C-alpha positions in Angstrom: -16.6 -9.9 -21.8 -13.1 -8.9 -23.2 -12.2 -10.5 -26.5 -8.8 -11.7 -27.5 -7.3 -9.1 -29.7 -4.1 -9.0 -31.9 -3.4 -5.4 -32.6 -0.8 -3.2 -34.2 0.0 0.5 -33.8 -1.5 3.1 -36.2 -0.4 6.7 -36.6 -2.5 9.4 -34.9 -2.3 12.7 -33.2 -2.2 12.7 -29.4 -3.4 16.4 -29.2 -7.1 15.5 -28.8 -6.4 13.1 -25.9 -4.5 15.8 -24.2 -7.1 18.5 -24.9 -10.0 16.4 -23.5 -7.9 15.4 -20.5 -7.9 19.1 -19.6 -11.5 19.8 -20.5 -13.2 16.8 -18.7 -12.0 17.6 -15.2 -13.8 20.9 -15.5 -17.1 19.1 -16.2 -19.5 18.2 -13.4 -21.0 14.7 -12.8 -24.8 14.6 -13.0 -24.9 18.1 -14.6 -22.6 17.8 -17.7 -22.6 14.0 -17.9 -24.0 10.9 -16.1 -22.4 7.6 -15.1 -23.9 4.1 -14.7 -21.3 2.3 -12.6 -23.2 -1.0 -12.7 -23.1 -1.1 -16.5 -19.8 0.9 -16.6 -21.2 3.3 -19.2 -21.4 7.1 -19.5 -23.7 9.6 -21.2 -23.0 13.2 -22.1 -25.9 15.6 -21.3 -26.9 18.7 -23.4 -25.1 20.9 -20.8 -21.9 18.9 -21.3 -22.1 19.1 -25.1 -22.5 22.9 -24.9 -19.6 23.2 -22.5 -17.3 21.2 -24.7 -18.4 23.2 -27.8 -17.6 26.4 -25.9 -14.2 25.0 -24.8 -13.2 23.9 -28.3 -14.7 27.0 -30.0 -16.9 24.9 -32.4 -20.6 25.2 -33.2 -21.8 21.6 -33.3 -19.9 18.7 -31.7 -22.0 16.1 -33.7 -21.5 17.6 -37.1 -19.7 15.3 -39.6 -16.4 17.3 -39.5 -16.3 17.1 -35.7 -18.0 13.7 -35.0 -14.7 11.9 -34.4 -14.2 14.2 -31.3 -17.1 12.4 -29.5 -15.1 9.3 -28.9 -12.2 11.4 -27.4 -14.8 13.0 -25.1 -16.4 9.7 -24.0 -13.0 8.1 -23.4 -11.8 11.0 -21.3 -14.9 10.8 -19.1 -14.5 7.0 -18.7 -10.9 7.5 -17.8 -11.9 10.0 -15.1 -14.9 8.1 -13.7 -14.5 4.4 -14.4 -10.8 3.7 -14.3 -9.1 4.1 -10.9 -5.3 4.3 -10.4 -3.8 1.4 -8.3 -7.0 -0.5 -8.8 -7.7 -0.9 -12.6 -4.2 0.1 -13.5 -0.8 1.3 -12.1 1.7 3.7 -13.4 5.3 2.4 -13.5 8.3 4.1 -15.1 6.0 6.5 -17.0 3.8 3.6 -18.4 0.2 2.8 -17.7 -0.1 -0.9 -17.0 -3.4 -2.8 -16.7 -4.2 -4.7 -13.5 -6.3 -7.9 -13.9 -9.4 -7.3 -11.9 -9.6 -11.0 -10.9 -6.0 -11.9 -10.1 -4.5 -8.5 -9.2 -1.6 -9.2 -11.6 -0.2 -6.9 -14.2 -1.3 -7.8 -17.7 2.1 -7.4 -19.4 1.9 -6.0 -22.9 -1.9 -5.5 -22.8 -3.4 -2.2 -23.7 -7.0 -1.0 -23.8 -8.2 -0.5 -27.4 -10.3 2.1 -29.2 -8.3 5.0 -27.6 -9.1 4.1 -24.0 -5.5 3.5 -23.1 -4.4 6.8 -24.6 -7.1 8.6 -22.6 -5.8 7.1 -19.4 -2.2 8.1 -20.4 -3.4 11.6 -21.0 -5.1 11.6 -17.6 -1.9 10.5 -15.9 0.2 12.9 -17.9 2.6 10.3 -19.2 3.7 9.7 -22.8 0.7 9.0 -25.1 1.6 6.1 -27.3 0.1 5.3 -30.7 -3.4 4.0 -30.8 -3.7 0.3 -31.7 -5.7 -1.0 -34.6 -7.3 -4.4 -34.4 -5.7 -6.9 -36.7 -7.6 -10.0 -35.5 -10.1 -10.5 -32.8 -12.2 -13.4 -31.3 -14.1 -13.8 -28.1 -12.9 -16.3 -25.6 -16.1 -18.3 -26.0 -15.6 -18.7 -29.8 -11.9 -19.3 -29.3 -12.6 -22.2 -26.9 -15.3 -23.6 -29.2 -12.7 -24.0 -32.0 -11.5 -27.1 -30.1 -13.0 -30.5 -30.9 -12.8 -31.5 -27.3 -13.2 -29.2 -24.3 -12.7 -29.8 -20.6 -11.4 -28.0 -17.6 -10.7 -28.3 -13.9 -11.0 -25.7 -11.2 -12.1 -25.5 -7.6 -14.7 -22.8 -8.2 -16.7 -24.0 -11.2 -20.0 -24.7 -9.4 -21.1 -21.0 -9.2 -20.7 -20.8 -13.0 -22.4 -24.1 -13.9 -25.3 -22.6 -15.7 -23.1 -20.4 -17.9 -20.8 -23.4 -18.7 -23.8 -25.4 -19.7 -25.4 -22.6 -21.8 -22.3 -21.5 -23.7 -20.1 -24.6 -24.0 -22.7 -27.4 -23.4 -20.4 -28.6 -20.5 -21.7 -30.2 -17.3 -20.0 -29.4 -14.0 -19.1 -32.5 -11.8 -18.0 -31.9 -8.2 -15.3 -34.2 -7.0 -15.2 -34.9 -3.2 -12.1 -33.5 -1.3 -9.2 -35.9 -0.7 -9.5 -35.2 3.1 -12.3 -33.7 5.1 -12.5 -29.9 5.0 -11.6 -28.5 8.4 -12.2 -24.9 7.5 -14.4 -22.6 9.5 -16.1 -19.8 7.5 -17.1 -17.1 10.0 -20.1 -14.7 9.3 -19.3 -11.4 7.7 -18.7 -8.3 9.9 -20.1 -5.1 8.4 -19.0 -1.7 9.5 -20.4 1.8 8.7 -17.2 3.3 7.3 -14.0 2.1 5.5 -11.8 3.6 8.3 -13.7 1.7 11.0 -13.4 -1.5 9.0 -9.7 -1.3 8.4 -9.1 -0.4 12.1 -11.0 -3.6 13.1 -9.0 -5.6 10.5 -5.7 -4.3 12.0 -6.9 -5.2 15.5 -7.9 -8.7 14.5 -4.5 -9.3 12.8 -2.7 -8.1 15.9 -4.6 -10.6 18.0 -3.9 -13.5 15.6 -0.2 -12.6 15.5 -0.1 -12.5 19.3 -1.0 -16.2 19.4 1.3 -17.1 16.5 -1.4 -17.7 13.8 -0.4 -16.9 10.2 -2.7 -14.4 8.4 -3.4 -13.9 4.7 -5.3 -10.7 4.1 -7.1 -10.3 0.7 -7.7 -6.8 -0.7 -9.3 -5.7 -3.9 -6.8 -3.1 -5.1 -3.2 -2.0 -4.8 -4.3 1.2 -3.1 -6.2 -0.6 -0.3 -3.4 -3.1 0.3 -1.0 -0.2 0.8 -3.4 1.6 3.1 -3.7 -1.4 5.3 0.1 -1.8 5.2 0.5 1.7 6.7 -1.9 0.8 9.5 0.1 -2.3 10.3 3.3 -0.4 10.2 1.9 2.1 12.7 1.2 -0.8 15.1 4.7 -2.3 14.4 3.2 -5.5 13.0 5.7 -7.2 10.6 4.1 -8.1 7.3 4.7 -8.7 3.6 2.8 -6.9 0.8 2.0 -8.8 -2.4 0.3 -6.8 -5.2 0.8 -5.8 -8.8 3.7 -3.6 -7.8 5.6 -6.4 -6.1 4.5 -9.4 -8.0 8.2 -10.4 -8.8 8.6 -11.4 -5.1 5.5 -13.7 -5.1 7.2 -17.0 -4.8 9.3 -15.9 -1.8 6.3 -14.2 -0.1 4.0 -17.2 -0.6 6.7 -19.6 0.6 6.7 -17.7 4.0 2.9 -17.1 4.2 2.1 -20.2 6.3 4.8 -19.7 8.9 4.2 -18.7 12.5 3.1 -15.1 13.0 3.4 -14.5 9.2 1.2 -11.7 7.9 0.7 -11.3 4.2 -1.3 -8.5 2.7 -2.3 -9.3 -0.9 -4.6 -8.4 -3.7 -6.6 -11.3 -5.2 -3.6 -12.8 -6.8 -2.0 -14.4 -3.7 -1.5 -18.1 -3.8 -3.8 -18.8 -6.7 -2.9 -22.2 -8.2 -0.4 -23.0 -5.4 -0.6 -24.3 -1.8 0.4 -22.0 1.1 2.3 -24.6 3.1 1.9 -24.5 6.8 5.3 -23.9 8.4 6.6 -22.6 5.1 7.7 -24.2 1.8 11.0 -26.0 2.7 12.3 -26.0 -0.9 11.9 -22.3 -1.5 13.1 -21.4 2.0 16.2 -23.6 1.4 16.8 -21.8 -2.0 16.5 -18.4 -0.4 18.9 -19.4 2.5 21.5 -20.7 0.1 21.4 -17.6 -2.1 21.8 -15.4 0.9 24.9 -17.3 1.8 26.3 -16.7 -1.7 25.5 -20.0 -3.5 24.4 -19.5 -7.1 22.8 -22.4 -9.0 23.8 -20.8 -12.3 27.3 -19.7 -11.7 28.4 -22.7 -9.5 25.8 -25.4 -9.7 28.0 -28.1 -8.1 28.6 -26.1 -4.9 24.9 -25.2 -4.8 23.8 -28.8 -5.1 26.2 -29.9 -2.4 25.0 -27.2 0.0 21.4 -28.0 -0.9 21.7 -31.6 0.2 22.7 -30.6 3.7 20.3 -27.6 4.0 17.1 -29.2 2.7 17.1 -31.8 5.5 17.2 -29.0 8.1 14.6 -26.9 6.2 12.1 -29.8 6.0 12.5 -30.7 9.7 12.1 -27.1 10.7 9.1 -26.6 8.4 7.3 -29.7 9.8 8.0 -28.7 13.4 6.6 -25.2 12.7 3.6 -26.6 10.8 2.5 -28.6 13.8 2.6 -25.4 15.9 0.5 -23.5 13.3 -2.1 -26.3 13.3 -2.3 -26.0 17.1 -3.2 -22.3 16.9 -5.9 -22.8 14.2 -4.0 -23.0 10.8 -4.0 -20.3 8.2 -6.4 -17.4 8.9 -7.7 -15.8 5.7 -9.2 -12.4 6.1 -11.1 -10.7 3.2 -11.4 -6.9 3.4 -14.1 -6.6 0.7 -16.5 -8.8 -1.2 -15.7 -9.2 -4.9 -18.6 -8.9 -7.3 -18.0 -12.5 -8.2 -18.5 -15.2 -5.6 -16.0 -17.3 -7.4 -13.2 -14.9 -6.5 -14.3 -14.9 -2.9 -14.3 -18.7 -2.9 -10.8 -18.7 -4.4 -9.5 -16.5 -1.5 -11.2 -18.7 1.1 -9.7 -21.7 -0.6 -6.2 -20.6 0.3 -7.0 -21.8 3.9 -7.4 -25.4 5.3 -5.7 -27.3 2.4 -5.4 -31.0 2.4 -7.2 -31.6 5.8 -5.3 -28.8 7.7 -7.4 -26.6 10.0 -8.2 -23.0 8.9 -10.5 -20.1 9.3 -11.9 -17.3 7.1 -13.8 -14.1 7.6 -14.8 -11.1 5.5 -14.8 -7.6 6.9 -17.0 -5.2 5.0 -18.1 -1.5 5.1 -21.1 0.3 3.7 -18.7 2.3 1.5 -17.3 -0.8 -0.3 -17.8 -0.8 -4.1 -20.3 -3.7 -4.1 -22.2 -2.3 -1.1 -22.4 1.2 -2.6 -23.8 -0.2 -5.9 -26.4 -2.5 -4.4 -27.2 -2.4 -0.7 -25.1 0.3 0.9 -27.4 3.3 1.1 -30.3 1.3 2.6 -28.2 -0.4 5.2 -26.2 2.8 6.0 -29.5 4.7 6.6 -30.7 1.9 8.9 -27.4 2.0 10.9 -27.7 5.7 11.2 -31.3 5.5 12.5 -30.3 2.9 15.0 -27.4 5.1 16.1 -24.9 2.3 15.5 -21.4 3.5 16.3 -18.8 3.5 13.5 -16.7 0.9 15.2 -19.6 -1.5 16.0 -20.1 -4.2 13.4 -23.3 -5.9 12.2 -23.0 -9.6 11.8 -26.6 -10.2 10.8 -27.5 -13.0 8.4 -29.8 -10.6 6.7 -26.8 -8.5 5.6 -24.9 -11.6 4.4 -27.9 -12.7 2.4 -28.2 -9.2 0.9 -24.6 -9.3 -0.1 -25.0 -12.8 -1.7 -28.1 -11.4 -3.5 -26.0 -8.5 -4.8 -23.2 -10.8 -6.0 -25.8 -13.0 -7.7 -27.3 -9.9 -9.4 -23.8 -8.8 -10.7 -23.0 -12.3 -11.9 -26.3 -12.5 -13.8 -25.7 -9.1 -15.3 -22.1 -10.0 -16.3 -23.4 -13.3 -17.8 -26.0 -11.3 -19.9 -23.2 -9.0 -21.0 -21.0 -12.0 -22.0 -24.0 -13.5 -23.9 -24.6 -10.2 -25.6 -21.0 -9.9 -26.6 -21.1 -13.5 -28.0 -24.3 -12.8 -30.0 -22.5 -9.9 -31.7 -19.3 -11.9 -32.2 -21.3 -14.7 -33.8 -21.9 -12.3 -36.8 -18.2 -11.6 -37.0 -17.4 -15.3 -36.3 -19.2 -16.5 -39.5 -17.3 -13.8 -41.5 -14.0 -14.8 -39.8 -14.5 -18.5 -40.8 -14.9 -17.4 -44.5 -11.8 -15.1 -44.5 -9.6 -17.5 -42.6 -10.7 -20.3 -44.9 -9.7 -18.2 -47.9 -6.3 -17.4 -46.3 -5.6 -21.0 -45.6 -6.4 -21.9 -49.2 -4.0 -19.2 -50.4 -1.3 -20.3 -48.0 -1.6 -24.0 -48.7 -2.6 -24.0 -52.4 -0.2 -23.9 -55.3 -2.1 -22.0 -57.8 -4.8 -19.2 -57.5 -4.8 -18.3 -61.3 -8.4 -19.4 -61.9 -9.5 -17.7 -58.7 -7.9 -14.4 -59.8 -9.5 -14.6 -63.2 -12.9 -15.2 -61.7 -12.3 -12.2 -59.5 -11.6 -10.2 -62.6 -14.9 -11.3 -64.2 -16.8 -10.5 -61.0 -15.3 -7.0 -60.8 -16.1 -6.1 -64.3 -19.6 -7.5 -63.9 -20.1 -5.2 -60.9 -18.8 -2.2 -63.0 -21.2 -3.0 -65.9 -24.2 -3.6 -63.5 -23.5 -0.2 -62.0 -23.2 1.6 -65.3 -26.2 0.0 -67.0 -28.6 0.0 -64.0 -30.9 2.2 -66.0 -32.6 0.1 -68.7 -32.2 2.5 -71.7 -28.9 2.7 -73.4 -29.0 6.5 -73.5 -29.2 6.5 -69.7 -26.1 4.3 -69.2 -23.2 6.0 -67.4 -20.5 4.8 -69.7 -18.1 7.6 -68.6 -18.2 6.1 -65.1 -17.5 2.7 -66.5 -14.5 3.8 -68.5 -13.0 5.6 -65.5 -13.4 2.6 -63.3 -11.8 0.3 -65.9 -8.9 2.7 -66.5 -8.2 2.8 -62.8 -8.3 -1.0 -62.8 -5.9 -1.5 -65.7 -3.5 1.1 -64.6 -1.5 3.6 -66.7 -1.1 3.1 -70.5 -4.4 1.4 -71.2 -7.7 3.1 -72.2 -10.7 0.8 -71.8 -12.8 2.8 -74.3 -10.2 2.3 -77.0 -10.2 -1.5 -76.4 -14.0 -1.9 -76.7 -14.5 0.5 -79.6 -11.8 -1.2 -81.6 -12.9 -4.9 -81.4 -15.3 -7.1 -83.3 -18.4 -6.1 -81.4 -18.5 -2.5 -82.7 -18.9 0.7 -80.6 -20.0 0.4 -77.0 -23.2 2.4 -77.5 -24.5 -0.2 -80.0 -24.3 -3.2 -77.6 -26.7 -4.7 -75.2 -25.6 -4.9 -71.5 -24.8 -8.6 -71.8 -22.8 -8.1 -75.0 -20.9 -5.2 -73.3 -20.1 -7.4 -70.3 -18.8 -10.2 -72.5 -16.7 -7.8 -74.6 -15.2 -6.2 -71.5 -14.4 -9.5 -69.8 -12.7 -10.8 -73.0 -10.6 -7.6 -73.2 -9.7 -8.0 -69.5 -8.5 -11.6 -70.0 -6.5 -10.4 -73.0 -4.9 -7.7 -70.8 -4.1 -10.3 -68.1 -2.6 -12.7 -70.7 -0.2 -9.8 -71.6 0.7 -9.5 -67.9 1.3 -13.3 -67.6 3.5 -13.3 -70.7 5.6 -10.3 -69.4 6.1 -11.8 -65.9 6.8 -15.3 -67.3 9.4 -13.9 -69.8 11.3 -12.2 -66.9 11.0 -14.8 -64.1 9.3 -17.9 -65.4 5.7 -19.1 -64.8 6.5 -19.7 -61.1 6.9 -16.0 -60.5 3.5 -15.0 -61.8 1.9 -17.7 -59.6 3.8 -16.6 -56.5 2.9 -13.0 -57.3 -0.8 -13.8 -57.5 -0.7 -15.5 -54.2 1.3 -12.8 -52.5 -0.9 -9.9 -53.8 -4.1 -11.8 -52.9 -2.9 -12.6 -49.4 -1.8 -9.0 -48.7 -5.1 -7.6 -50.0 -7.2 -10.0 -47.9 -5.3 -9.0 -44.8 -5.5 -5.3 -45.5 -9.3 -5.4 -46.3 -10.0 -7.6 -43.3 -8.2 -5.1 -41.0 -10.2 -2.3 -42.4 -13.4 -4.4 -42.1 -12.7 -5.1 -38.4 -12.3 -1.3 -37.8 -15.6 -0.6 -39.5 -17.4 -3.3 -37.6 -16.0 -1.9 -34.3 -17.3 1.5 -35.3 -20.7 0.1 -36.3 -21.1 -1.8 -33.0 -20.1 1.3 -31.0 -23.2 3.2 -32.1 -25.6 0.4 -33.0 -27.3 0.6 -29.5 -28.9 3.9 -30.5 -31.1 2.0 -33.0 -33.2 0.9 -30.1 -34.5 4.5 -29.8 -36.0 4.0 -33.2 -37.7 0.8 -32.1 -35.3 -1.4 -34.0 -33.4 -4.4 -32.6 -29.7 -3.4 -32.5 -28.6 -7.0 -33.0 -30.7 -7.5 -36.1 -29.5 -4.1 -37.5 -25.9 -5.2 -36.7 -26.4 -8.5 -38.6 -27.9 -6.8 -41.6 -25.4 -3.9 -41.9 -22.5 -6.2 -41.0 -23.5 -8.6 -43.8 -23.7 -5.7 -46.3 -20.2 -4.5 -45.2 -18.8 -8.0 -45.6 -20.1 -8.2 -49.1 -18.6 -4.8 -49.9 -15.3 -6.0 -48.4 -15.3 -9.1 -50.6 -16.0 -6.9 -53.7 -13.1 -4.7 -52.6 -10.7 -7.7 -52.2 -11.5 -8.7 -55.8 -11.1 -5.2 -57.2 -7.9 -4.3 -55.3 -6.2 -7.7 -56.1 -6.7 -7.1 -59.9 -5.7 -3.5 -59.7 -2.4 -4.3 -57.8 -1.6 -7.1 -60.3 -2.1 -4.8 -63.3 0.0 -2.1 -61.7 3.2 -4.1 -62.2 2.4 -4.9 -65.9 4.2 -2.0 -67.5 7.3 -2.6 -65.3 7.5 -6.3 -66.4 6.8 -5.5 -70.0 9.8 -3.1 -70.1 12.0 -5.7 -68.3 10.9 -8.4 -70.8 11.6 -6.1 -73.8 15.0 -5.3 -72.3 15.8 -8.9 -71.8 14.7 -9.8 -75.3 16.9 -7.0 -76.7 19.9 -8.2 -74.8 19.3 -11.7 -76.0 19.1 -10.5 -79.6 22.3 -8.5 -79.3 
């Protein structure tokens, strides 16, 4: 759903982000605005618009001079309602850092675009950094489809087989496990409240630790992992916490996670892509032991290697001995504290247990207040539990509940798939344009000479000027003043287009047909460009004019493409409203996006010629000076 974006900072005032971060907390959900948490969208009601207008002292929030404020308002509401601290992001050293919803890891260097990150910074009262402008963008789907050959390997592809087939035309093949799977997946336990659920989780962990079984607890957010950590501390249960705040210790924590009585509380990130070795990972344990004794592999590698040879033998023997004891008590126990909206993530958590034929056990503890339950099945089930007078600390382990949860997950996955397909449909419009622009850039970068291309651009630009000025059929209705102004701006200072045309062999402009006028103007333009070439060549040789043409054209293409991406983003943001007029938003986006692309191409041609002519006077003066010096 989220495209790959290369962005750069643009200047902008942070005052509106701050202003709306103060206004929105005073607004009331379901009175001033509404939120659809399934689709992760918001809508401002009439009452909310009036409240904001009153707060800002303006008459009409949607008037042209105030329309840019709407995006500030929408982002501030989203920051309040849809982005949760220690779940979607963390604040570290005064900086808002995004947390990957699937892995729980910090996405270093990533920022939300379109002002969303700044709205969150304003909400958290930290420094508001410049908004980013999109320089290049591509969806992951179109990025992967750039490859001639595409393949992949994962343990959880089966649930996404339909999407992989639909988008990438790839089949999913299941490979049998190397050793028989010894894992036991217990039925979910569902509690009425979050508090009762976590109390039961802590009790279960205590029982497992008592018999020596290692436990890996999966949580969905930093906030909940720390809440459970406090419960375990209160019961004096030793444990390690692995989340986005402590990800630097991941290797050490995972190395110990399979040891006797080890308890690891983690977000979804724990152990993905690595084995949790029963009895502990001897290599990492050996490294930790040696570093604690003062051996440093960088400062004194020889002493470290000597000590390693002795210590690794002991570490491996101890690890194997401990692994056998862990197998006897049931292997690694994986305990999930909440179902993720994607079954694939749940399967990845379960897959940490019972690796390579080892025994293992998994179970999920849920509550009616969990995010997924609240959105899909929570209210119905909670009402049923209340009618049956089910105590808070009594779980339900019904298959009906498990099936309802699976149905909810399937519903979310289908919804997300539709969203990804929709994003792809819109990106296909941009993708065709991207191919054209990137193809042109490659030709400029790899080609030696764009002289003919530049002159063709000049002809096209002048043809567009003439078409616009002579659109009315009768000569007396032509807008020649507009034509002269456009040409004067194109040629730059020191040249009057009217004088050029009135002084040549064709006679005065008002006496020509449109085609004669076009031919005369194009010939004049080529004569002007010949003067530019002569001046630049006189100063720096022919190579300089060729390099200048390529450099100017490349810069203009990049500049216009950046502007086009911004305009396409703006178009897409409001295109959904066309549905209210019984129009297909995608068709409208294709049509208007195509028109904008054609205007961008015309702009590239015009701006390239204008920038080249801008330096003419400077080079003519330099050439004259050089000639005078040579004559002296």
